[in-house]
ChimeraX commands (.cxc) that place a marker at each C-alpha (Angstrom):
marker #1 position -0.26,0.08,0.00 radius 0.5
marker #1 position 1.31,3.60,-0.55 radius 0.5
marker #1 position 0.32,4.51,2.68 radius 0.5
marker #1 position 3.42,1.45,4.33 radius 0.5
marker #1 position 5.33,2.46,6.99 radius 0.5
marker #1 position 9.30,1.22,7.30 radius 0.5
marker #1 position 8.15,-0.98,10.16 radius 0.5
marker #1 position 5.07,-2.55,7.94 radius 0.5
marker #1 position 8.11,-3.18,5.19 radius 0.5
marker #1 position 10.96,-4.46,6.77 radius 0.5
marker #1 position 8.94,-6.11,10.20 radius 0.5
marker #1 position 9.02,-4.97,13.55 radius 0.5
marker #1 position 11.37,-6.09,16.97 radius 0.5
marker #1 position 9.05,-6.61,19.92 radius 0.5
marker #1 position 11.56,-4.80,22.57 radius 0.5
marker #1 position 9.13,-5.43,25.21 radius 0.5
marker #1 position 9.49,-8.78,24.81 radius 0.5
marker #1 position 13.47,-8.47,24.10 radius 0.5
marker #1 position 14.12,-6.36,27.32 radius 0.5
marker #1 position 11.81,-8.00,30.09 radius 0.5
marker #1 position 12.62,-11.74,28.64 radius 0.5
marker #1 position 15.98,-11.67,26.67 radius 0.5
marker #1 position 14.00,-12.96,23.44 radius 0.5
marker #1 position 14.36,-11.42,19.96 radius 0.5
marker #1 position 10.76,-11.35,18.95 radius 0.5
marker #1 position 10.35,-10.46,15.22 radius 0.5
marker #1 position 7.12,-10.01,13.33 radius 0.5
marker #1 position 8.04,-10.30,10.07 radius 0.5
marker #1 position 6.41,-7.42,7.19 radius 0.5
marker #1 position 6.74,-8.08,3.36 radius 0.5
marker #1 position 10.46,-8.43,2.24 radius 0.5
marker #1 position 10.19,-11.69,4.90 radius 0.5
marker #1 position 6.75,-12.77,2.42 radius 0.5
marker #1 position 8.68,-11.55,-0.59 radius 0.5
marker #1 position 11.92,-13.76,0.25 radius 0.5
marker #1 position 12.34,-16.35,-3.21 radius 0.5
marker #1 position 9.67,-14.48,-4.76 radius 0.5
marker #1 position 8.83,-10.88,-6.61 radius 0.5
marker #1 position 7.69,-8.07,-5.00 radius 0.5
marker #1 position 5.57,-5.69,-7.19 radius 0.5
marker #1 position 5.31,-1.90,-6.04 radius 0.5
marker #1 position 2.30,-0.06,-7.69 radius 0.5
marker #1 position 2.63,4.03,-8.07 radius 0.5
marker #1 position 6.13,3.45,-6.54 radius 0.5
marker #1 position 6.76,7.26,-7.20 radius 0.5
marker #1 position 4.21,7.71,-4.48 radius 0.5
marker #1 position 5.80,5.53,-1.57 radius 0.5
marker #1 position 8.25,7.44,0.79 radius 0.5
marker #1 position 11.60,7.38,-0.75 radius 0.5
marker #1 position 13.05,6.51,2.66 radius 0.5
marker #1 position 10.85,3.29,2.40 radius 0.5
marker #1 position 12.19,3.09,-1.79 radius 0.5
marker #1 position 15.46,3.59,-0.20 radius 0.5
marker #1 position 15.12,0.32,1.92 radius 0.5
marker #1 position 13.17,-1.86,-0.35 radius 0.5
marker #1 position 16.46,-1.11,-3.22 radius 0.5
marker #1 position 19.40,-1.75,-0.48 radius 0.5
marker #1 position 17.58,-4.95,0.62 radius 0.5
marker #1 position 17.34,-6.01,-2.88 radius 0.5
marker #1 position 20.84,-5.07,-3.11 radius 0.5
marker #1 position 22.03,-7.02,-0.83 radius 0.5
marker #1 position 19.89,-10.03,-0.39 radius 0.5
marker #1 position 19.39,-9.30,3.28 radius 0.5
marker #1 position 17.30,-7.42,5.23 radius 0.5
marker #1 position 18.40,-6.13,8.41 radius 0.5
marker #1 position 16.35,-4.41,11.15 radius 0.5
marker #1 position 17.87,-2.69,14.30 radius 0.5
marker #1 position 16.03,-1.28,17.29 radius 0.5
marker #1 position 17.14,0.09,20.31 radius 0.5
marker #1 position 20.66,-1.81,20.04 radius 0.5
marker #1 position 18.98,-5.52,18.91 radius 0.5
marker #1 position 20.05,-6.78,15.56 radius 0.5
marker #1 position 17.88,-8.89,13.50 radius 0.5
marker #1 position 18.50,-9.92,10.15 radius 0.5
marker #1 position 17.35,-12.47,7.25 radius 0.5
marker #1 position 17.31,-13.63,3.71 radius 0.5
marker #1 position 15.27,-11.05,1.44 radius 0.5
marker #1 position 16.05,-12.08,-2.03 radius 0.5
marker #1 position 13.52,-11.21,-4.25 radius 0.5
marker #1 position 12.89,-9.24,-7.93 radius 0.5
marker #1 position 11.64,-6.02,-7.35 radius 0.5
marker #1 position 9.48,-4.29,-10.06 radius 0.5
marker #1 position 7.84,-0.87,-9.40 radius 0.5
marker #1 position 5.30,1.14,-11.73 radius 0.5
marker #1 position 4.60,4.49,-11.82 radius 0.5
marker #1 position 3.10,6.95,-13.94 radius 0.5
marker #1 position 5.64,9.93,-14.31 radius 0.5
marker #1 position 2.56,12.66,-14.53 radius 0.5
marker #1 position 1.65,12.15,-10.41 radius 0.5
marker #1 position 5.23,12.75,-9.36 radius 0.5
marker #1 position 9.01,11.35,-10.55 radius 0.5
marker #1 position 11.13,9.61,-8.19 radius 0.5
marker #1 position 14.53,11.39,-7.17 radius 0.5
marker #1 position 17.40,10.60,-10.04 radius 0.5
marker #1 position 19.55,8.70,-7.11 radius 0.5
marker #1 position 16.58,6.38,-6.88 radius 0.5
marker #1 position 15.64,6.10,-10.05 radius 0.5
marker #1 position 19.22,5.07,-11.15 radius 0.5
marker #1 position 18.84,2.10,-8.19 radius 0.5
marker #1 position 16.84,0.37,-10.65 radius 0.5
marker #1 position 18.52,-1.53,-13.21 radius 0.5
marker #1 position 16.35,-1.46,-15.66 radius 0.5
marker #1 position 13.19,0.31,-16.84 radius 0.5
marker #1 position 10.22,0.04,-20.07 radius 0.5
marker #1 position 8.14,3.00,-20.94 radius 0.5
marker #1 position 4.64,1.79,-21.53 radius 0.5
marker #1 position 2.43,3.57,-24.29 radius 0.5
marker #1 position -1.12,2.88,-26.03 radius 0.5
marker #1 position -0.87,0.93,-29.19 radius 0.5
marker #1 position -2.09,3.32,-32.06 radius 0.5
marker #1 position -2.40,0.54,-34.80 radius 0.5
marker #1 position -6.14,-0.28,-35.80 radius 0.5
marker #1 position -5.11,-3.84,-36.37 radius 0.5
marker #1 position -3.38,-4.63,-33.06 radius 0.5
marker #1 position -6.24,-3.24,-30.78 radius 0.5
marker #1 position -8.66,-5.29,-32.82 radius 0.5
marker #1 position -6.51,-8.53,-32.01 radius 0.5
marker #1 position -6.07,-7.21,-28.24 radius 0.5
marker #1 position -10.05,-6.85,-27.87 radius 0.5
marker #1 position -10.34,-10.26,-29.41 radius 0.5
marker #1 position -8.03,-12.08,-27.16 radius 0.5
marker #1 position -10.24,-10.71,-24.37 radius 0.5
marker #1 position -12.96,-12.02,-25.68 radius 0.5
marker #1 position -12.44,-15.17,-25.99 radius 0.5
marker #1 position -10.60,-15.21,-22.57 radius 0.5
marker #1 position -13.96,-14.43,-21.05 radius 0.5
marker #1 position -15.78,-16.82,-23.06 radius 0.5
marker #1 position -13.70,-19.74,-22.29 radius 0.5
marker #1 position -10.84,-19.03,-20.13 radius 0.5
marker #1 position -9.36,-22.38,-19.96 radius 0.5
marker #1 position -9.85,-23.04,-23.98 radius 0.5
marker #1 position -7.72,-20.17,-24.21 radius 0.5
marker #1 position -5.01,-20.96,-21.47 radius 0.5
marker #1 position -5.01,-24.13,-23.41 radius 0.5
marker #1 position -4.29,-22.44,-26.25 radius 0.5
marker #1 position -1.47,-20.39,-25.70 radius 0.5
marker #1 position 0.56,-23.05,-23.22 radius 0.5
marker #1 position 2.28,-24.12,-25.68 radius 0.5
marker #1 position 4.38,-21.04,-26.24 radius 0.5
marker #1 position 4.37,-20.78,-22.58 radius 0.5
marker #1 position 6.10,-23.97,-21.55 radius 0.5
marker #1 position 8.53,-23.34,-24.77 radius 0.5
marker #1 position 9.39,-19.67,-23.58 radius 0.5
marker #1 position 9.48,-21.37,-19.86 radius 0.5
marker #1 position 11.98,-23.92,-21.43 radius 0.5
marker #1 position 14.30,-21.20,-23.42 radius 0.5
marker #1 position 14.75,-19.39,-19.70 radius 0.5
marker #1 position 15.89,-22.44,-18.14 radius 0.5
marker #1 position 18.10,-23.03,-21.01 radius 0.5
marker #1 position 19.54,-19.30,-20.63 radius 0.5
marker #1 position 19.94,-19.70,-17.10 radius 0.5
marker #1 position 22.09,-22.66,-17.23 radius 0.5
marker #1 position 24.11,-21.06,-20.43 radius 0.5
marker #1 position 24.85,-17.84,-18.56 radius 0.5
marker #1 position 27.86,-18.38,-16.67 radius 0.5
marker #1 position 29.73,-19.64,-20.07 radius 0.5
marker #1 position 28.98,-16.31,-21.91 radius 0.5
marker #1 position 31.69,-14.45,-22.52 radius 0.5
marker #1 position 32.79,-10.90,-23.43 radius 0.5
marker #1 position 35.94,-9.00,-24.39 radius 0.5
marker #1 position 37.92,-6.06,-23.48 radius 0.5
marker #1 position 36.40,-4.54,-26.73 radius 0.5
marker #1 position 33.06,-5.10,-25.29 radius 0.5
marker #1 position 33.53,-3.42,-21.97 radius 0.5
marker #1 position 35.04,-0.39,-23.90 radius 0.5
marker #1 position 32.20,-0.30,-25.96 radius 0.5
marker #1 position 29.74,0.42,-23.07 radius 0.5
marker #1 position 32.01,2.56,-20.85 radius 0.5
marker #1 position 32.25,4.90,-24.30 radius 0.5
marker #1 position 28.66,4.58,-24.96 radius 0.5
marker #1 position 27.95,5.29,-21.50 radius 0.5
marker #1 position 30.41,8.10,-21.23 radius 0.5
marker #1 position 29.37,9.80,-24.61 radius 0.5
marker #1 position 25.52,10.22,-22.82 radius 0.5
marker #1 position 26.64,11.69,-20.04 radius 0.5
marker #1 position 25.61,9.14,-17.64 radius 0.5
marker #1 position 26.48,9.82,-14.11 radius 0.5
marker #1 position 27.95,6.82,-12.10 radius 0.5
marker #1 position 28.77,2.93,-12.90 radius 0.5
marker #1 position 25.57,1.13,-12.20 radius 0.5
marker #1 position 24.67,1.59,-15.81 radius 0.5
marker #1 position 27.70,0.00,-17.79 radius 0.5
marker #1 position 27.79,-2.91,-14.97 radius 0.5
marker #1 position 23.86,-3.07,-15.68 radius 0.5
marker #1 position 24.36,-3.04,-19.67 radius 0.5
marker #1 position 27.00,-5.87,-19.19 radius 0.5
marker #1 position 24.84,-7.76,-17.17 radius 0.5
marker #1 position 21.92,-7.52,-19.27 radius 0.5
marker #1 position 23.80,-8.20,-22.75 radius 0.5
marker #1 position 25.23,-11.45,-21.07 radius 0.5
marker #1 position 21.57,-12.20,-20.41 radius 0.5
marker #1 position 20.00,-11.31,-23.61 radius 0.5
marker #1 position 23.22,-13.84,-25.63 radius 0.5
marker #1 position 22.10,-16.73,-22.85 radius 0.5
marker #1 position 18.79,-16.21,-24.21 radius 0.5
marker #1 position 19.39,-16.38,-27.55 radius 0.5
marker #1 position 21.84,-19.37,-27.05 radius 0.5
marker #1 position 25.14,-17.87,-27.64 radius 0.5
marker #1 position 28.40,-18.04,-25.37 radius 0.5
marker #1 position 29.59,-14.54,-26.31 radius 0.5
marker #1 position 27.97,-11.19,-26.53 radius 0.5
marker #1 position 27.95,-9.09,-29.45 radius 0.5
marker #1 position 27.23,-5.12,-30.49 radius 0.5
marker #1 position 23.14,-5.59,-30.43 radius 0.5
marker #1 position 23.09,-7.37,-27.22 radius 0.5
marker #1 position 24.89,-4.57,-26.13 radius 0.5
marker #1 position 22.32,-2.19,-27.49 radius 0.5
marker #1 position 18.97,-4.41,-26.78 radius 0.5
marker #1 position 20.49,-4.23,-22.90 radius 0.5
marker #1 position 21.22,-0.37,-23.21 radius 0.5
marker #1 position 17.86,0.28,-24.78 radius 0.5
marker #1 position 16.75,-0.66,-21.05 radius 0.5
marker #1 position 19.22,0.24,-18.83 radius 0.5
marker #1 position 19.51,4.12,-19.94 radius 0.5
marker #1 position 16.17,5.85,-20.89 radius 0.5
marker #1 position 15.47,5.91,-16.86 radius 0.5
marker #1 position 18.99,7.42,-16.50 radius 0.5
marker #1 position 18.76,10.28,-19.36 radius 0.5
marker #1 position 16.14,12.32,-18.26 radius 0.5
marker #1 position 18.37,15.00,-17.50 radius 0.5
marker #1 position 20.73,14.06,-20.40 radius 0.5
marker #1 position 20.35,15.25,-24.16 radius 0.5
marker #1 position 17.94,12.92,-24.78 radius 0.5
marker #1 position 15.41,14.03,-22.31 radius 0.5
marker #1 position 12.78,15.07,-24.91 radius 0.5
marker #1 position 13.16,11.97,-26.99 radius 0.5
marker #1 position 13.15,8.39,-27.55 radius 0.5
marker #1 position 16.28,6.34,-27.55 radius 0.5
marker #1 position 16.05,3.23,-29.71 radius 0.5
marker #1 position 17.69,0.40,-30.09 radius 0.5
marker #1 position 18.66,0.95,-33.51 radius 0.5
marker #1 position 20.28,4.84,-32.78 radius 0.5
marker #1 position 22.30,2.74,-29.88 radius 0.5
marker #1 position 23.44,-0.18,-32.02 radius 0.5
marker #1 position 24.14,2.53,-34.78 radius 0.5
marker #1 position 26.16,4.73,-31.79 radius 0.5
marker #1 position 27.94,1.52,-30.96 radius 0.5
marker #1 position 29.04,0.86,-34.12 radius 0.5
marker #1 position 30.52,4.76,-34.37 radius 0.5
marker #1 position 32.37,3.95,-30.64 radius 0.5
marker #1 position 34.13,1.40,-31.94 radius 0.5
marker #1 position 35.01,2.05,-35.23 radius 0.5
marker #1 position 36.39,4.97,-33.60 radius 0.5
marker #1 position 38.28,3.00,-31.31 radius 0.5
marker #1 position 39.51,0.54,-33.71 radius 0.5
marker #1 position 41.05,3.53,-35.37 radius 0.5
marker #1 position 42.90,4.87,-32.52 radius 0.5
marker #1 position 44.17,1.75,-31.56 radius 0.5
marker #1 position 45.59,1.36,-35.16 radius 0.5
marker #1 position 47.36,4.93,-34.87 radius 0.5
marker #1 position 48.48,4.06,-31.42 radius 0.5
marker #1 position 50.16,0.63,-32.61 radius 0.5
marker #1 position 51.80,2.85,-35.88 radius 0.5
marker #1 position 53.34,5.52,-33.53 radius 0.5
marker #1 position 54.70,2.44,-30.99 radius 0.5
marker #1 position 56.11,0.82,-34.46 radius 0.5
marker #1 position 58.14,4.20,-35.49 radius 0.5
marker #1 position 58.69,4.96,-31.94 radius 0.5
marker #1 position 60.69,1.83,-31.52 radius 0.5
marker #1 position 62.35,2.13,-34.96 radius 0.5
marker #1 position 63.60,5.60,-33.82 radius 0.5
marker #1 position 65.00,4.09,-31.28 radius 0.5
marker #1 position 66.84,1.75,-33.08 radius 0.5
marker #1 position 68.26,3.89,-35.22 radius 0.5
marker #1 position 69.60,6.05,-32.50 radius 0.5
marker #1 position 71.46,3.15,-30.64 radius 0.5
marker link #1:1,2 radius 0.2
marker link #1:2,3 radius 0.2
marker link #1:3,4 radius 0.2
marker link #1:4,5 radius 0.2
marker link #1:5,6 radius 0.2
marker link #1:6,7 radius 0.2
marker link #1:7,8 radius 0.2
marker link #1:8,9 radius 0.2
marker link #1:9,10 radius 0.2
marker link #1:10,11 radius 0.2
marker link #1:11,12 radius 0.2
marker link #1:12,13 radius 0.2
marker link #1:13,14 radius 0.2
marker link #1:14,15 radius 0.2
marker link #1:15,16 radius 0.2
marker link #1:16,17 radius 0.2
marker link #1:17,18 radius 0.2
marker link #1:18,19 radius 0.2
marker link #1:19,20 radius 0.2
marker link #1:20,21 radius 0.2
marker link #1:21,22 radius 0.2
marker link #1:22,23 radius 0.2
marker link #1:23,24 radius 0.2
marker link #1:24,25 radius 0.2
marker link #1:25,26 radius 0.2
marker link #1:26,27 radius 0.2
marker link #1:27,28 radius 0.2
marker link #1:28,29 radius 0.2
marker link #1:29,30 radius 0.2
marker link #1:30,31 radius 0.2
marker link #1:31,32 radius 0.2
marker link #1:32,33 radius 0.2
marker link #1:33,34 radius 0.2
marker link #1:34,35 radius 0.2
marker link #1:35,36 radius 0.2
marker link #1:36,37 radius 0.2
marker link #1:37,38 radius 0.2
marker link #1:38,39 radius 0.2
marker link #1:39,40 radius 0.2
marker link #1:40,41 radius 0.2
marker link #1:41,42 radius 0.2
marker link #1:42,43 radius 0.2
marker link #1:43,44 radius 0.2
marker link #1:44,45 radius 0.2
marker link #1:45,46 radius 0.2
marker link #1:46,47 radius 0.2
marker link #1:47,48 radius 0.2
marker link #1:48,49 radius 0.2
marker link #1:49,50 radius 0.2
marker link #1:50,51 radius 0.2
marker link #1:51,52 radius 0.2
marker link #1:52,53 radius 0.2
marker link #1:53,54 radius 0.2
marker link #1:54,55 radius 0.2
marker link #1:55,56 radius 0.2
marker link #1:56,57 radius 0.2
marker link #1:57,58 radius 0.2
marker link #1:58,59 radius 0.2
marker link #1:59,60 radius 0.2
marker link #1:60,61 radius 0.2
marker link #1:61,62 radius 0.2
marker link #1:62,63 radius 0.2
marker link #1:63,64 radius 0.2
marker link #1:64,65 radius 0.2
marker link #1:65,66 radius 0.2
marker link #1:66,67 radius 0.2
marker link #1:67,68 radius 0.2
marker link #1:68,69 radius 0.2
marker link #1:69,70 radius 0.2
marker link #1:70,71 radius 0.2
marker link #1:71,72 radius 0.2
marker link #1:72,73 radius 0.2
marker link #1:73,74 radius 0.2
marker link #1:74,75 radius 0.2
marker link #1:75,76 radius 0.2
marker link #1:76,77 radius 0.2
marker link #1:77,78 radius 0.2
marker link #1:78,79 radius 0.2
marker link #1:79,80 radius 0.2
marker link #1:80,81 radius 0.2
marker link #1:81,82 radius 0.2
marker link #1:82,83 radius 0.2
marker link #1:83,84 radius 0.2
marker link #1:84,85 radius 0.2
marker link #1:85,86 radius 0.2
marker link #1:86,87 radius 0.2
marker link #1:87,88 radius 0.2
marker link #1:88,89 radius 0.2
marker link #1:89,90 radius 0.2
marker link #1:90,91 radius 0.2
marker link #1:91,92 radius 0.2
marker link #1:92,93 radius 0.2
marker link #1:93,94 radius 0.2
marker link #1:94,95 radius 0.2
marker link #1:95,96 radius 0.2
marker link #1:96,97 radius 0.2
marker link #1:97,98 radius 0.2
marker link #1:98,99 radius 0.2
marker link #1:99,100 radius 0.2
marker link #1:100,101 radius 0.2
marker link #1:101,102 radius 0.2
marker link #1:102,103 radius 0.2
marker link #1:103,104 radius 0.2
marker link #1:104,105 radius 0.2
marker link #1:105,106 radius 0.2
marker link #1:106,107 radius 0.2
marker link #1:107,108 radius 0.2
marker link #1:108,109 radius 0.2
marker link #1:109,110 radius 0.2
marker link #1:110,111 radius 0.2
marker link #1:111,112 radius 0.2
marker link #1:112,113 radius 0.2
marker link #1:113,114 radius 0.2
marker link #1:114,115 radius 0.2
marker link #1:115,116 radius 0.2
marker link #1:116,117 radius 0.2
marker link #1:117,118 radius 0.2
marker link #1:118,119 radius 0.2
marker link #1:119,120 radius 0.2
marker link #1:120,121 radius 0.2
marker link #1:121,122 radius 0.2
marker link #1:122,123 radius 0.2
marker link #1:123,124 radius 0.2
marker link #1:124,125 radius 0.2
marker link #1:125,126 radius 0.2
marker link #1:126,127 radius 0.2
marker link #1:127,128 radius 0.2
marker link #1:128,129 radius 0.2
marker link #1:129,130 radius 0.2
marker link #1:130,131 radius 0.2
marker link #1:131,132 radius 0.2
marker link #1:132,133 radius 0.2
marker link #1:133,134 radius 0.2
marker link #1:134,135 radius 0.2
marker link #1:135,136 radius 0.2
marker link #1:136,137 radius 0.2
marker link #1:137,138 radius 0.2
marker link #1:138,139 radius 0.2
marker link #1:139,140 radius 0.2
marker link #1:140,141 radius 0.2
marker link #1:141,142 radius 0.2
marker link #1:142,143 radius 0.2
marker link #1:143,144 radius 0.2
marker link #1:144,145 radius 0.2
marker link #1:145,146 radius 0.2
marker link #1:146,147 radius 0.2
marker link #1:147,148 radius 0.2
marker link #1:148,149 radius 0.2
marker link #1:149,150 radius 0.2
marker link #1:150,151 radius 0.2
marker link #1:151,152 radius 0.2
marker link #1:152,153 radius 0.2
marker link #1:153,154 radius 0.2
marker link #1:154,155 radius 0.2
marker link #1:155,156 radius 0.2
marker link #1:156,157 radius 0.2
marker link #1:157,158 radius 0.2
marker link #1:158,159 radius 0.2
marker link #1:159,160 radius 0.2
marker link #1:160,161 radius 0.2
marker link #1:161,162 radius 0.2
marker link #1:162,163 radius 0.2
marker link #1:163,164 radius 0.2
marker link #1:164,165 radius 0.2
marker link #1:165,166 radius 0.2
marker link #1:166,167 radius 0.2
marker link #1:167,168 radius 0.2
marker link #1:168,169 radius 0.2
marker link #1:169,170 radius 0.2
marker link #1:170,171 radius 0.2
marker link #1:171,172 radius 0.2
marker link #1:172,173 radius 0.2
marker link #1:173,174 radius 0.2
marker link #1:174,175 radius 0.2
marker link #1:175,176 radius 0.2
marker link #1:176,177 radius 0.2
marker link #1:177,178 radius 0.2
marker link #1:178,179 radius 0.2
marker link #1:179,180 radius 0.2
marker link #1:180,181 radius 0.2
marker link #1:181,182 radius 0.2
marker link #1:182,183 radius 0.2
marker link #1:183,184 radius 0.2
marker link #1:184,185 radius 0.2
marker link #1:185,186 radius 0.2
marker link #1:186,187 radius 0.2
marker link #1:187,188 radius 0.2
marker link #1:188,189 radius 0.2
marker link #1:189,190 radius 0.2
marker link #1:190,191 radius 0.2
marker link #1:191,192 radius 0.2
marker link #1:192,193 radius 0.2
marker link #1:193,194 radius 0.2
marker link #1:194,195 radius 0.2
marker link #1:195,196 radius 0.2
marker link #1:196,197 radius 0.2
marker link #1:197,198 radius 0.2
marker link #1:198,199 radius 0.2
marker link #1:199,200 radius 0.2
marker link #1:200,201 radius 0.2
marker link #1:201,202 radius 0.2
marker link #1:202,203 radius 0.2
marker link #1:203,204 radius 0.2
marker link #1:204,205 radius 0.2
marker link #1:205,206 radius 0.2
marker link #1:206,207 radius 0.2
marker link #1:207,208 radius 0.2
marker link #1:208,209 radius 0.2
marker link #1:209,210 radius 0.2
marker link #1:210,211 radius 0.2
marker link #1:211,212 radius 0.2
marker link #1:212,213 radius 0.2
marker link #1:213,214 radius 0.2
marker link #1:214,215 radius 0.2
marker link #1:215,216 radius 0.2
marker link #1:216,217 radius 0.2
marker link #1:217,218 radius 0.2
marker link #1:218,219 radius 0.2
marker link #1:219,220 radius 0.2
marker link #1:220,221 radius 0.2
marker link #1:221,222 radius 0.2
marker link #1:222,223 radius 0.2
marker link #1:223,224 radius 0.2
marker link #1:224,225 radius 0.2
marker link #1:225,226 radius 0.2
marker link #1:226,227 radius 0.2
marker link #1:227,228 radius 0.2
marker link #1:228,229 radius 0.2
marker link #1:229,230 radius 0.2
marker link #1:230,231 radius 0.2
marker link #1:231,232 radius 0.2
marker link #1:232,233 radius 0.2
marker link #1:233,234 radius 0.2
marker link #1:234,235 radius 0.2
marker link #1:235,236 radius 0.2
marker link #1:236,237 radius 0.2
marker link #1:237,238 radius 0.2
marker link #1:238,239 radius 0.2
marker link #1:239,240 radius 0.2
marker link #1:240,241 radius 0.2
marker link #1:241,242 radius 0.2
marker link #1:242,243 radius 0.2
marker link #1:243,244 radius 0.2
marker link #1:244,245 radius 0.2
marker link #1:245,246 radius 0.2
marker link #1:246,247 radius 0.2
marker link #1:247,248 radius 0.2
marker link #1:248,249 radius 0.2
marker link #1:249,250 radius 0.2
marker link #1:250,251 radius 0.2
marker link #1:251,252 radius 0.2
marker link #1:252,253 radius 0.2
marker link #1:253,254 radius 0.2
marker link #1:254,255 radius 0.2
marker link #1:255,256 radius 0.2
marker link #1:256,257 radius 0.2
marker link #1:257,258 radius 0.2
marker link #1:258,259 radius 0.2
marker link #1:259,260 radius 0.2
marker link #1:260,261 radius 0.2
marker link #1:261,262 radius 0.2
marker link #1:262,263 radius 0.2
marker link #1:263,264 radius 0.2
marker link #1:264,265 radius 0.2
marker link #1:265,266 radius 0.2
view
């Protein structure tokens, strides 16, 4: 709920019982219930900033720590945090936005054929939910198998120094503050490669990852008034890689010339 307090989220300690009986009595909160699951927050921008901070800290550490009056208690809190918001009702502080790894902006569908398809599927579900489920079950199962294969493969997905340089050059060229975006792009690119069944990332993986990792970090940047598409990001990555290759060749030529000059002096 929007009115959730910190105690409701992280849980509380019974201080009276701890003092009188020396027992640590913990009343679990939302984070304990979300352990090993998914925690969904609607209208995350309307939550108190401090509560959002606590949620993000727990999501990053995988641990919830409660400290009250010199008494400390901790428990596992491993969950996937998903937040939704309407920017028209207020935005999150940039520092908090940066803590969210990936973001997706949802727009209304304008294509008439696609809108008709949505209506037809909705009516089909309302008419016979079980038949609708059975119709789409094979695709859901295939997607589940693909995700499971990707989970087994992801530790084998490799990247090169050139890939790291491309990511760093991309975020630097867009004036992205901090380094969290670089790490998020690398991890998401490896996940995309594993999802596609490959053991090495490429420029397209980096562009797809950047499309999700950068928009909410560019609100004050050069793209604050326009959408950054995957194609634009991929073009920029290719340009940066080309410039990097040219610069590297120049350095190699300069090094060879310096070695020749030293040999002549000798």
